[in-house]
N, C-alpha and C positions, 0 to 999 in steps of 0.2 A: 404397368410396371415401368420404372425408369430404365434407361439404358445404362446399366452399371458396367458396361464393357468399354467405357472410355473415361478419361480423366475429366472431371467436371469442375475443376477449381479455377478455370480461366475467368469465370464471372464472379469470383469471390471478392469481398471487400477487404478481407484481412491480408495484410502484407505477408504474414506467415504462411497462409494458405497459398498465396500467389507464388511463394518460393517453390512450391511443389507442383505447379500447374504443368510443368513440362516433364515431370517424372513419368517413366513408363508404367508406373503403378496406376491402376484405374481408380484414383482417389475420388471419393464422393464427399461433399460437405455433409454436415449433420443436418438433415432435413427429412421431411415426410417421405420424399421420393426415395431416398437412400434406405430408410428404414423399411419401406414397403418392398423394395427390391430384395432385401435380405429374406423377408418372409416368402416372397414369390419364388425366389431361387432356392429357398430352404438351405441357405448357407450360413455359417457363423460369420459374425462381424469382427474384422480386425480393426480395432479402434486405436489410433495413434494421436496422442495429445501432446502438444508442445507450445512453444512461443518463439517469436522472431529472434530474441536475444539469447536463446538457449544454445550454449556451445555443444553439448552432447546431442541435442536434436540435430544440429548440422552434421555432426560426425556420423550419426546413424543414417541420415539421409544420403550422405556421400557414399557410405559403405554399402548400403542395401537398397534404398529407394530409387537410386539412380542406376542401379545395376539391372540390366535387362533380364538376366536369368532369375534373379530374386523376384523381380516384378512379375515375371511370367508365372512363377509359383504362387505368389500372393493372389494374382488375378484369377487363377484357376481354382483356388480353394476357398476364397473369402470374398465378402463384400467389404471393401477397404474404405474406412471413413477417417478423415483427417480433421482435427479440431484445434483451433487456437484457444488455449485456456483463458486468455485475457478477454476474448470475445464471448466465450461461453463458460464463465466460471462455474455455472451450475452443473454442467456436464463434468467438468474437471473435479469438482467437489465430490460428486456421487461416485465416480469410478476410482478416484484416489482413496476414498473411504473403503471401497470394495477391496482394493489392493491391500490396504492396511489390515482389513478384517481377515484376509488370507494369510496374514503373518509376514508379509513382505514389507521392505522399507520403501517408502515413496520417493518420488523424484520425477524429473522430466529428462527425456521423453517418457511419457507414460504409455505403455503398450498393454492393451487389454483385449481379451477375446470374449465376445458376448454371444449368447444364443441369438437366433434370428429375431426374437422379440425383445432384444436389448438387455437381457439379464447377464451380468458378468459371471464367468466361471473359471477364468484363468488370467494371470497378469504378471507383469514385470515392468522394468523401466528400459534402460539402454541394453541392447544386445549387439555384439559385434557380428559381422556376417558369418564368420567361422569362429568356433570356440576358442577363446583366449581370455586373458585377465581373470581366469577362474570362472568365466561365465559361459553358458552354452551358446552355440552359434544360432543366429536367427533363422538360418535355413533349416536346421534341425528342429528348432522350436515350431516353425510353421507346419512341418510335416507331422510331427509327433502330436501336437495339440489337435489338429484336424482329424487325424486318425483316431485319437481317443474319443473325440466327439462323435464320430460315426459309429465306432464299435461299442461305446459305453454310453450311448445317448440318454437312455432312461436314467442312469445314475447321475449323469452330469446335469440333466434337467432338474432332477430332484434336489441336487446340491445347489443349483442356481436359484431354485425357488426358496430354499432355506436362507441363502445369503441375501436374497432380495428382501425377505421378511426381516432379517436382522438390520439391513440398511434402513428399511422403512421405520423401524422402531428407533434406531440410533439417530437418524437425521430428521425425522418428521413425527416422532412419537410424542406422547403426552406424559406429563408428570404432575404430581401434586404440587400446587404452588407453595413456595417457601418464603419465609421471612428472612430478609437479608438486612442485618444490622450494621451500623458503622464499625462495631467491634469485629464482626466477621471480616469486613474489608481490611481493617488494620491487621488482623491475624494473618490473612492471606498475604498481605504485603510483606510481613516478616518472614513468611515461608519462602516467598520469592527471593528475598535477600540471601537465603542460604545457597542459592544457585550461582551466586556471584563469583567471578574470577578475580581474586584479590591481586593477582600479579599483572593482569593485562586489561582488566575491565570487561564489562559485558558478561554474558553467561559463560559458564565453564566450558572448556573444551574447544574443539575445532570441528567444522568450520565455524567462523564467527560472523553472525548476522547482526546488523544494527536493529535489533528487535524493538520496534516502536512501542508495542503495548508494555513490554517489560520496563523500558526506560521511563515511560509515563507513570508506571506504578511507583517507581522510585521517587520521581519528582512529587507526585501527589502525597506520598508518605511524609515528605518534608513539609509540604503545604498544609496537610491536614493535622499531622501529629507532631510536627517539629522534630522529626527523626533525622538527626544530623548524620548518622551513618548512611541513611538512604540518600541524603543530599550529596554527600561526598562520593558515593558510588556512582550516582548519576553524573556528577561533574568529571570524575575520573574516566568514565566510559566515553562521554562526549568528547573530552580532550583527546583520548586515545584514538578515537575515530577521526577527528579533524586533523590529526598529525600523522596517522598511519598511511600505509600505501593504499589502503582502501579508498582514500580521498585522492582526487586528481589535483595535484599541487600546481599544475599549469593552467588547466582549463576550468577548474571548479567542478563540483558535483561528486557524488558518492557512487561507488560500485555496489552491486547487490550484496556481496559478502566477501570475506577473505577466506581462502582455503586453509590457511594456517591459524594458529591460536594467538597470534601477536598483531593482527590487523595489518600485516605487511603485504601479503600476496593476494590481490583481488581476483575474484572471478569477474572479469573486466566489464561485463555488461552493466549499463546504467539504467535504472528504472525510475520513472517519474515519481512513483509513490514514496520510495525511499528518500528521495531528495526533498519532498514536501515535508515529511516528518523531521528530517534532519534540520531544516530551517527552523521549525518550531522548537526543537530541542536546543538549538544554538541561541534562540531568543531567551529561553528560560535560563540557560547557562550564563548569558550576558547579564541578565537581570540580577543574578546572584553575585557575579564576580566583577562585572564591568570591564572584563578583559577584552582588549581589541581583537584577540584571536577569534572570538565568536562572531564579532561584527564583520571581520574580514571574510570569514567563511560564508556568512549569509550573503554578503555583497557578491562574492565570487560565484556562489551557486545560483543566485537569481540572474546574474549576468550570463551564466551558462545556459539557463533556461531560455533567456531571450535570444542568445546567439545560435544555439544548436538544436533547440527543442520547439521553437515557436513555428506553428503551421500557418500557411497562408489563410488570411481571413480570421484568425484567432483560434486559440486552443493550443495545447501542448501535446507533442508526440508522446507515445507510450514508453519508448525505450530506445537505447542505442545498443547495438550488437557488441558482443565480446570480441569477435573476430574481425580481422581485416587481412586481405591478401592470404586468406586461408590459415592464418595463425592467430591464436588467442593472445590478445594483449599487445600485438605488434605495434599498434598505433601509439601506445602510451609509454613504452619502455625505451631505455637509453643505454648506449655504451659510453664509457668515459671518453673514448676517442671522438664520438659524435659531439659530445658537449664541449670538448676542447676546441673543435673546429668552429663552434658558434660563439663561445664565450671567451676564448683566448685567455688573456691574463686574469680574468675573473674566475677561471675554472677551479682553482685550488680551494678557495673559500667556499664556493658553491658546493663543490663535491664533498667537502668536509661536513658541511651543515646538512646536506640532503642525502648522505649515506651512499655516495657514488664512489665505486672503486674500480680498479682495472679488472679485477676478476668478477665483479658484479655481486649483488646481494641476493640474486635469485636466478639459478640456472644459467650463470655466466653473463647475465645482463642486469640492469639496475632499475628498480622501482623507486621513484623519488619518495622520500618520507622524512619526517622530522620526529620520529618516535622517541628519540632520546630526550626530547624536551617536554614530554607529556606531563611531567610533574610541575612544569613552570610555564603556564599559558602566556604570561606576560613576556617572558623571554622569547617564546616561540613567535609571538606577534612582532617583536622587534626584528627577529631574523627574517620573517616573511617580508616585512617592510624594507629591510636592507637589500634583499635580493629581488625587489620588484622588477627592475630593469632586466636582470638576467632571466627571470621567468617569462617576461614579455618576449624576449629574444627567442627563447626555446619554444614558446607557444607559436610564434610567427613561423618558425621553421616547421613545427609539427603540423601546422595547417596544410602544408604542402604535401604531406603524406596522404596515402589513400585512406580515407576515414572508414570507421565501422559503419555498417548499414543502420539505417534508422527505420524503426517501425512507426510510421506516421499516422496510424489510426488514433483518433481522439476518443478517449474513454471518459464518460461523464464523471464516474466516481473518482478516478485518479486525478482528473483536472480539478474536481472539487477540493481534493486534498491540497493541491498546489495553490489554487486561488486563495483558499483559507490561509495558508502559510504566508503567502506574499502580503495579504491584507493585514495579517497580524504583525508582520515585520514592518510594514508601512506605518502602522499606528505606533509601534514601539519606538521606531527611529525617526518618526516625523517626516517620512519621505513621500512627498507629493507624487513623484514619478512612479513609485511602487503602488501607491493607491490607484493612480491612473491605469497602471498595468493590470492590476487585479480586476478593476472595474471593467476595463476593455474586454478582457478574456471572458469574464462572467457574462457580460451582455451578449457577446458573440455566440457563446454556447447556448444561452437561452433562446436566441434567435434561431439557431440552427437545429437544436436538439429537443426543444420543449414545444409540444403541440397541445391541443386542448384535451388529448386523451392520454398522453404519456410523456415522460422524459426518456429519450432513447439512450441506450447504453453506448452506442458507437456512432461516430460520424467519420466517414471514410474520405472526406474531401469533396464529395459530391452529394451524398445522401445520408440520412440518418437511418439507423436500423429500426426494424419494426418491432422491437422489444426493448425492455428495460429491466433493471434489477433494483432491488430495494436499496442496495448500497449507493446507487446513482442518486436517488432522492436524498438519502441521509447526508451524503457528502456535499451535495449542492445546497441543502438547507444550512449546513454548517458554514459553507462558504458565504452564503447570503448573510448569515448572522454576523460573521466576522466583518464583512463589508459594512453592515449596519452599525456595528460598534465603532468602526474606523471613521465612517463618514456622517453618521446620524441621519442618513437618507432613508426615508421610509419606503422608497422603491424596493430596497432589498428585503425589508420585512414583508412587504406584500408578495414578493416572489417566493419567499420562504413559506408563506401560508398557502400559496397555490401549489407548491411542490408537496407540502404535507397533505393537502387534500387529494392529490393524485396518488400519492403513496398509499393512502388508506384505501382509496377506491380500487386500486389495481393489486394490492398485495396483502391487505388485512384479511385474516381468516374470520369472516363474520359468523361462520357456523359455530366455531368454538370459542372465539375471542381470546385465543391463546397467544396470538402474536402476528407477526408479519412474515409471510413467505418470502424467500429470496427471489423466487421467480414470479412473473405475472401468472395469474390463474387462467385456466381454460386454454392453455397453449398445447396443441397436439404433439409438438416435438419435444416436450418436457417429460422425461421418463418418470420423474417424481418431484413433487413439491417438497422443499426442505426449508428448515428454519435458518440454517447457517449460523449456528450458535457459537462456534469455536473459532478462535483466532488462527490465521495463517501468518503471512507476512504483515497483513493489515488486520486491524481489529475486525471481529466478526460483524456480519450484517446486523445481528441483534444489538450488539454494542453500539454500533454507529447510529442506528435508529433511536435507541434509548437516549443517547447523548443529544442528538439533534432535536428530538421532540421535547426533551426536558428543558433545553435552552430556549426553544421556541415558546414553550409555555411560560417561561420566565419573562421573555421579551413582550409577550402579549397579555400577561396576567389571565391566561385562559385556564379556568378552573377545571373544565371538562378534559382538556388536554393533559393537565397535571394528573388527574385521576387515571387517564389512560396510561401514562408512563408508570405510575405506581403499580397498576395491574400488570403491565408488560414486564416490569422488573420482577414481580412475584412469580409470574408464570415462567419466565426464563430462568430464574434462580432454581426452580424445581428441576429443570432439565440440566442446566449447565453445571451446577455444583456437584452433580454425580460424576462428572468427568475428572480425569486425572491431570489434564493439561488444557491449555487454550482458553482459560477463563479470564486472563488479565484484562483484556479489552472490555469485557462485560463488567467486571468489578470496578474498573476505572469509570465507566459510564454510570454505574450505580452510585459511585462516590459523588458524581455531579448531581444525581437525583436527591441523594440524602442531604447534600450541602444546600441545594435549592437557594442559591444566593444571587441576588441582583443588586448591583451598586448603581445608584442613580446620582449623578452629579448635576446640579443646577447652577449655571453661571452665565456670564456674558458671552464667552467665546471659548470653544474647546482649545484653540491655539494658545490662549493666554491664561486659562484658569489653572491655578496652582494645584487644586485638588484633583482635577482631571489629569494633570501632568504626573502627579504622584501615583495615581491609579494606573496610568499607562506604564510607568516604570516598574510596577510590581504585578506582572501578569500572573493570573491564577486560573488554570483550566476549569476549576470548579465554579467559576463566577462569570456572570454576564454583566457587562458594563454598558451603561447608557448615559449619554450626555444630553441634557435638555436645556435649551436657551431659557434664560430668565424671562418670566412673563408668559411662559407657555400656559395654555388654558388647561391646566391639570390641577384640580384642587388639592391633590395629595402632595404635590411638590411645588409649593408657592415660594418658599424661601430659598435663598441661595445657600449652597452647602452640599454635603454628601449624605445620602440616605442609604442605609443597608436594609434590604428587604429580604425576608425569609419567612417561610411558613405562613404566607398570606398576611404578613404585617410588616411595617417599615419602622425603622428607628427615627427619632427626631434628627434633624440635620446637624452634622458636625461641621466645624468651620476651619480647622487647621489640619495640617498633615499629621501631626502627632495624635490628635483626636481620632483621625481616620484610621491610623495604624492600630491604635488600641481597640477601636470598634471592630475592625476586621479580625483581630485576634480573639476578642471575647465573644463576638456575636451579639445578637439582640438579647 
């Protein structure tokens, strides 16, 4: 039995867990020793799941976990386990699903109570130390739940068994394979559009999240069906986000969400994944409008990644905290007086444009925004350029403030999203420096995190984790393919193939051939193997795998891999289409499978070829693009021109931009 009577987090790799290493709570990491201790002591497990940038996680920690009396109670009644949801998304997925099944609303911190063998029987999210905000006090909860467990243990065990069986069926169950047609995908896209907020963009209501699968669904509806309403809604939403308070107008980068329905008031933490998708969305918006607004936002966000998120030796940090000096958003907000002291005579024009007033636009202070210009991106770009010196002056002053904390762990999947986005931006804008940036980070992570047995999920600056998840492989395959499209260097194609091989070896369910498990198989600290079929902030693991492998099959003309993606799509459709929500990522990936498009351009040089230039200016997430130098030893592509390949055949080469545009619209 492990010594569960002291705090064991000092040796953790996760910055979030290290934030709790000095708590008087006897926190355990999620590992075999902690799980064995709960069984040996015959105590319920108090499981607390959060992440470093989580504001309410910090609040609950200050109120309860740092309190000696609360800790004494926790230590006497429970085996207390702390989990970083970003380090162990599988644990978070399982117990968040349990909370939802209990009829409770999810969120973080996630607070669950488990039987000694890890089955959930009670849960919630944030609890104040004493009852307030209409919520029970954490102290009362601790006593009441443990008392119920002792006095009604047989009933609780029976209920926990039933809930566990429900979760097994929901997260790891089988279903009859289903046929998914392009018409089904288009019909779903139209249903998604009914959730649109016509006044402010995005999904209806508050809080407002920059929901990446939803936005991609809109863009794909335009690409696939020529749906102008979907295109306009996509552009309206991306414009609203780029100009709202959710965007950092001085330093670049996007906050995780806005607490209001107008994109004004951010929940100030910044996540790597949100900004990766934001870059891609701005590329698509620029390709449609050619507005400098979207180019500026891409430049600013990549600069922010380089300045504030780059880790020594390569790779990007996971997030920046919402809080600094104990206050949420303090680093980012301004009073008019502060701006007057810095900008002097330029204050009036700046304040007028950026919504700064003496009384403030949020709780007496000001969140910079250009929301009044969201209907006119070109005018917004002009205002941004006009105030460039003013913003530089304010940023220089802000750098002197105490910054929010950084969660410096390097996550393979989130870095894959970022590398892909930077590579796509590099290709679209012809930026050699961004190509070099994406290449450098990709190679660094392959060196640090890829072994002959696995791609590790986490690198903590010293060592890689001894586990990986299916999303890590999918994201890095997609990043490698984006770099291959950008550089034509087969190094990246070879890496994608190696990653795909390890993904299949470690995660494919060879017994049933129904799909890829989120977790590595045969791990003793995994409560349940799950598919991870439904989207959260990011597309589901199933969606990411389907897209990555279908694009890899196109790049390599691999008939066997094409067959695998078709089977995977049918199996997943049988499970996913029964759900009421969370299918957008899967249907976006299925759209790529159905399109099955590869565009091959043969010419003298990618830098000078007009057809390749046209292709680059018209990005389409359903298409894989390949440039081949003329004279390549490939009998299928001997003549100069552009070839569209789909369904195992290729068109004759076209020679002009107009012919290429018509070919892409009509298909083969």
